[in-house]
C-alpha positions in Angstrom: 94.6 94.1 108.4 91.0 95.0 108.9 90.2 97.8 106.5 89.9 101.1 108.2 88.0 103.9 106.5 90.5 105.7 104.2 93.5 103.6 105.3 95.5 100.9 103.7 98.6 98.9 104.8 100.2 96.2 102.8 103.5 95.0 101.5 105.1 95.3 98.1 108.1 93.4 96.6 110.9 95.2 94.8 111.7 93.6 91.5 115.1 93.1 89.9 114.7 96.5 88.1 113.8 98.3 91.3 110.1 98.4 90.4 107.2 97.9 92.8 103.6 97.1 92.1 101.1 99.3 94.0 98.4 97.0 95.4 95.0 97.1 93.8 93.3 98.3 96.9 95.6 101.3 97.2 95.3 102.1 93.5 91.5 102.1 93.8 91.6 104.2 96.9 93.6 106.9 95.3 92.2 106.6 91.7 95.6 105.5 90.3 95.3 104.2 86.7 97.7 102.8 84.1 99.7 105.6 82.6 99.3 108.0 85.5 102.4 109.9 86.7 103.2 109.8 90.4 105.5 111.8 92.5 108.0 110.0 94.7 109.4 111.9 97.6 112.3 110.4 99.5 114.2 111.4 102.7 117.0 109.3 104.2 115.6 110.0 107.7 111.9 109.8 107.1 111.6 107.3 104.3 109.7 107.3 101.0 106.3 108.8 100.3 104.1 108.7 97.2 101.5 111.3 97.8 98.0 111.1 96.3 97.3 112.7 92.9 96.7 116.5 93.2 98.8 117.0 96.3 101.7 118.5 94.3 99.3 120.6 92.2 97.6 121.9 95.4 101.0 122.7 96.9 102.2 124.5 93.8 99.0 126.6 93.6 99.6 127.6 97.2 103.2 128.6 96.5 102.5 130.5 93.4 99.3 132.1 94.5 100.9 133.3 97.8 102.7 136.0 95.7 99.5 137.4 94.5 98.7 138.9 97.9 101.8 141.1 97.9 101.0 142.8 94.6 
């Protein structure tokens, strides 16, 4: 696939222990380093997503800070 700005598509193979390797290009794009913790979201209808770092943090800030407006 020709590289599109900010996009990546590739394939991964699931190993015998259910592990996958995130391709180098994708790790570099999202700044994923050894030892990082990732969030895996799964839905039977929509599939699996591994959102970029900070996504959950931003979402949780929005959730918890939304209550500040009502005080």
